[in-house]
C-alpha positions as CSV (number, residue, x, y, z in Angstrom):
1,M,-42.2,-29.5,-12.9
2,S,-38.6,-28.2,-13.5
3,K,-36.5,-27.7,-10.4
4,V,-34.8,-24.3,-9.7
5,L,-31.0,-24.7,-10.1
6,L,-29.8,-21.1,-9.5
7,G,-31.7,-18.7,-7.2
8,I,-30.5,-15.1,-6.8
9,K,-32.4,-12.7,-4.6
10,N,-31.5,-9.0,-4.1
11,L,-27.8,-9.6,-4.7
12,H,-25.4,-6.8,-4.0
13,A,-21.7,-7.2,-4.7
14,S,-18.7,-4.9,-4.9
15,I,-15.0,-4.9,-5.8
16,D,-12.5,-2.6,-4.1
17,D,-15.4,-1.0,-2.2
18,K,-17.1,-0.1,-5.5
19,E,-20.6,-1.5,-5.7
20,I,-21.2,-3.2,-9.1
21,L,-24.3,-5.4,-8.5
22,R,-27.2,-3.4,-7.0
23,G,-30.0,-5.9,-6.3
24,I,-30.0,-8.8,-8.8
25,N,-33.0,-11.1,-8.9
26,L,-32.7,-14.1,-11.1
27,E,-34.1,-17.7,-11.2
28,V,-32.7,-20.4,-13.5
29,K,-34.5,-23.7,-13.8
30,E,-33.5,-27.0,-15.3
31,G,-33.7,-27.2,-19.1
32,E,-33.5,-23.4,-19.5
33,V,-31.1,-21.2,-21.5
34,H,-30.9,-17.7,-20.3
35,A,-29.1,-14.8,-22.1
36,I,-27.8,-11.8,-20.2
37,M,-27.1,-8.7,-22.3
38,G,-26.1,-5.2,-21.4
39,P,-23.7,-2.4,-22.2
40,N,-20.0,-2.5,-21.1
41,G,-19.7,-1.9,-17.3
42,S,-23.2,-3.1,-16.5
43,G,-22.1,-5.9,-14.3
44,K,-22.5,-9.0,-16.6
45,S,-19.0,-10.4,-15.9
46,T,-19.2,-9.5,-12.3
47,L,-22.4,-11.5,-11.9
48,S,-20.8,-14.6,-13.5
49,A,-17.7,-14.2,-11.2
50,V,-19.8,-13.9,-8.1
51,V,-21.8,-17.0,-8.9
52,A,-18.5,-18.9,-9.6
53,G,-17.1,-17.6,-6.3
54,K,-14.2,-15.4,-7.4
55,E,-12.9,-14.1,-4.1
56,Q,-12.1,-10.5,-5.1
57,F,-15.8,-9.8,-5.3
58,K,-17.6,-9.2,-2.0
59,V,-21.2,-9.8,-1.5
60,S,-22.7,-7.3,0.9
61,K,-26.4,-8.2,0.7
62,G,-28.8,-10.8,-0.7
63,S,-28.8,-14.5,-1.2
64,L,-27.3,-16.9,-3.8
65,S,-28.3,-20.6,-3.9
66,F,-27.7,-23.6,-6.1
67,M,-29.9,-26.6,-6.0
68,G,-31.1,-25.4,-2.6
69,Q,-27.6,-24.9,-1.2
70,D,-26.2,-21.6,0.0
71,L,-23.3,-20.7,-2.4
72,L,-22.1,-17.9,-0.3
73,V,-20.5,-20.3,2.2
74,L,-18.8,-22.3,-0.5
75,N,-15.4,-21.7,-2.1
76,P,-14.9,-21.8,-5.9
77,E,-13.8,-25.5,-5.8
78,E,-16.8,-26.6,-3.9
79,R,-19.1,-24.7,-6.3
80,A,-17.4,-26.4,-9.2
81,R,-17.9,-29.8,-7.6
82,L,-21.6,-29.1,-7.2
83,G,-21.7,-28.6,-11.0
84,I,-21.1,-25.0,-11.8
85,F,-18.9,-24.3,-14.8
86,L,-17.7,-20.8,-15.8
87,G,-16.3,-20.3,-19.4
88,F,-14.0,-17.3,-19.4
89,Q,-14.1,-14.4,-21.9
90,Y,-10.3,-14.8,-22.1
91,P,-9.4,-18.4,-21.3
92,I,-6.1,-18.7,-19.4
93,E,-3.0,-20.6,-20.6
94,I,-1.4,-23.2,-18.4
95,P,2.2,-23.9,-19.5
96,G,3.6,-27.3,-18.7
97,V,0.2,-29.0,-18.2
98,S,-1.2,-30.9,-21.2
99,N,-4.9,-31.0,-22.0
100,V,-5.1,-34.7,-21.3
101,H,-3.6,-34.5,-17.9
102,F,-5.6,-31.4,-16.9
103,M,-8.9,-32.9,-18.0
104,K,-8.2,-36.3,-16.4
105,A,-7.5,-34.7,-13.0
106,A,-10.6,-32.5,-13.4
107,V,-13.0,-35.3,-14.5
108,N,-11.8,-37.7,-11.8
109,E,-12.1,-34.9,-9.1
110,Q,-15.7,-34.3,-10.3
111,R,-16.5,-38.0,-10.2
112,K,-15.1,-38.3,-6.7
113,A,-17.4,-35.5,-5.6
114,R,-20.3,-37.5,-7.2
115,Q,-19.1,-40.6,-5.3
116,L,-18.2,-42.3,-8.6
117,P,-15.0,-44.3,-9.2
118,P,-12.2,-42.7,-11.3
119,L,-12.2,-43.6,-15.0
120,S,-9.6,-46.0,-16.3
121,A,-7.1,-44.7,-18.9
122,A,-9.0,-46.5,-21.7
123,E,-12.4,-45.1,-20.5
124,F,-11.0,-41.6,-20.2
125,L,-9.4,-41.6,-23.7
126,K,-12.7,-42.9,-25.2
127,L,-14.7,-40.2,-23.5
128,M,-12.2,-37.6,-24.5
129,R,-12.4,-38.5,-28.2
130,E,-16.2,-38.4,-28.1
131,K,-16.3,-35.0,-26.5
132,M,-13.6,-33.6,-28.8
133,A,-15.7,-34.6,-31.8
134,I,-18.6,-32.4,-30.4
135,V,-16.5,-29.3,-31.0
136,E,-14.6,-30.6,-34.1
137,M,-11.3,-30.5,-32.2
138,D,-8.3,-32.2,-33.6
139,P,-7.1,-35.1,-31.3
140,S,-3.6,-33.7,-31.4
141,F,-4.7,-30.9,-29.1
142,S,-5.0,-33.4,-26.2
143,S,-1.2,-33.5,-25.9
144,R,-0.7,-29.7,-26.1
145,G,-0.4,-27.5,-23.1
146,V,-3.7,-26.1,-21.9
147,N,-4.5,-23.2,-24.4
148,M,-0.8,-22.8,-25.1
149,G,-0.4,-21.4,-28.7
150,F,-4.1,-21.7,-29.3
151,S,-5.9,-19.2,-31.4
152,G,-8.9,-17.3,-29.9
153,G,-11.3,-19.7,-31.6
154,E,-9.3,-22.8,-30.4
155,K,-9.3,-21.6,-26.8
156,K,-13.1,-21.2,-26.9
157,R,-13.5,-24.6,-28.5
158,N,-11.3,-26.0,-25.8
159,E,-13.5,-24.5,-23.1
160,V,-16.7,-26.0,-24.6
161,F,-14.8,-29.3,-24.8
162,Q,-13.9,-29.0,-21.0
163,M,-17.6,-28.3,-20.4
164,A,-18.5,-31.4,-22.3
165,M,-16.1,-33.5,-20.3
166,L,-17.4,-32.2,-16.9
167,E,-21.1,-32.2,-17.7
168,P,-22.0,-29.3,-15.4
169,K,-25.5,-28.7,-14.1
170,L,-25.1,-25.0,-14.8
171,A,-22.8,-23.6,-17.5
172,I,-22.1,-19.9,-17.5
173,L,-20.5,-18.7,-20.8
174,D,-19.0,-15.2,-20.4
175,E,-18.8,-13.6,-23.9
176,T,-17.9,-16.9,-25.5
177,D,-18.4,-15.2,-28.9
178,S,-15.7,-12.6,-28.3
179,G,-13.1,-12.8,-31.1
180,L,-14.7,-15.7,-32.9
181,D,-15.2,-15.7,-36.7
182,V,-18.4,-17.1,-38.2
183,D,-17.2,-20.7,-38.6
184,A,-15.7,-20.9,-35.1
185,L,-18.9,-19.4,-33.7
186,R,-21.0,-22.0,-35.4
187,V,-18.9,-24.8,-34.0
188,V,-18.7,-23.5,-30.5
189,A,-22.4,-22.7,-30.4
190,G,-23.2,-26.1,-31.9
191,G,-21.2,-27.8,-29.1
192,V,-23.1,-25.9,-26.5
193,N,-26.4,-26.9,-28.0
194,K,-25.5,-30.6,-28.2
195,L,-24.8,-30.5,-24.4
196,K,-28.2,-29.2,-23.5
197,K,-30.3,-31.6,-21.4
198,P,-33.6,-31.5,-19.5
199,D,-31.7,-31.4,-16.2
200,N,-29.1,-28.8,-16.9
201,A,-29.1,-25.1,-17.7
202,T,-27.0,-22.5,-19.5
203,I,-26.4,-18.8,-18.9
204,V,-25.0,-17.0,-22.0
205,I,-23.5,-13.6,-21.4
206,T,-23.1,-11.6,-24.7
207,H,-23.2,-8.2,-26.3
208,Y,-24.6,-9.4,-29.6
209,Q,-27.6,-11.1,-31.1
210,R,-25.3,-13.1,-33.5
211,L,-24.5,-15.7,-30.8
212,L,-28.2,-16.0,-30.0
213,D,-28.9,-16.9,-33.6
214,Y,-27.1,-20.1,-32.8
215,I,-27.8,-20.6,-29.1
216,V,-31.5,-19.7,-28.9
217,P,-32.4,-18.5,-25.3
218,D,-35.6,-19.2,-23.5
219,I,-35.3,-16.0,-21.5
220,V,-33.3,-12.8,-22.2
221,H,-32.3,-10.3,-19.5
222,V,-30.9,-6.8,-19.9
223,L,-28.5,-5.8,-17.2
224,Y,-27.8,-2.1,-16.7
225,K,-25.9,-0.4,-13.8
226,G,-26.0,-3.6,-11.7
227,Q,-29.7,-4.3,-12.1
228,I,-31.8,-6.4,-14.4
229,I,-34.1,-3.8,-16.0
230,K,-35.9,-6.0,-18.5
231,T,-36.7,-9.7,-18.9
232,A,-38.5,-11.2,-21.9
233,G,-38.3,-13.9,-24.5
234,P,-35.8,-14.2,-27.3
235,D,-37.3,-11.4,-29.3
236,L,-35.9,-9.0,-26.7
237,A,-32.3,-9.7,-28.0
238,K,-33.4,-8.9,-31.5
239,E,-34.9,-5.7,-30.4
240,V,-31.7,-4.7,-28.6
241,E,-29.7,-5.5,-31.7
242,Q,-31.9,-3.1,-33.7
243,R,-32.5,-0.4,-31.2
244,G,-29.5,-0.5,-28.9
245,Y,-30.0,0.0,-25.1
246,D,-31.1,3.6,-25.0
247,W,-34.8,2.8,-25.3
248,L,-34.5,0.7,-22.2
249,T,-32.2,2.9,-20.2
250,N,-33.8,6.2,-21.1
251,P,-37.5,5.4,-21.6
């Protein structure tokens, strides 16, 4: 029987005293891929930020747990060490820090949290080459500054590469398809699919069915005005693509 990784019950959250999430209930188990869809302003990115622990969002009610641990008492770094990964809609640039140094520090910090020894230089470079191949990333990118001068597609590939290196238990991809052409979308989605395992899970946040043609979800949720108003199988995403959201929001 699959274990519950993420448990959300009656979650309310706000920013600057404006309530965004108004009673979210969601359960994500090992091996599952969940898609969260919804119109702009429905609370999709807020939900991902609250799970990751962004401090500008305040939880006023409800519970949030990961592998049985209360996330609300943990800071973002502690949540990341537990195995939560958030892929940003707009990945940030970090000037002066190369991909190789950034990833080596992140991987060894993660290994330390799992009570594993740090990787040697040779072990790390071997792992890095293997994971870069998953997203068809040129090895030259390892020496470049994190996302510096990268195109939109390259930044998204770099995030999936980071995900591959860290091997999170739960990956949350916030509009990873934003700004990607068809070829980049195929590569990024293919990388996500290759990283799927029986003991991890993925939440894909998107506006469009096109990403879900590549990353096929087990469960689709529609979020509207801070609440999940519909949950069903992958056909729900196709119906939303054809009919929009009006049939759900104004039945």
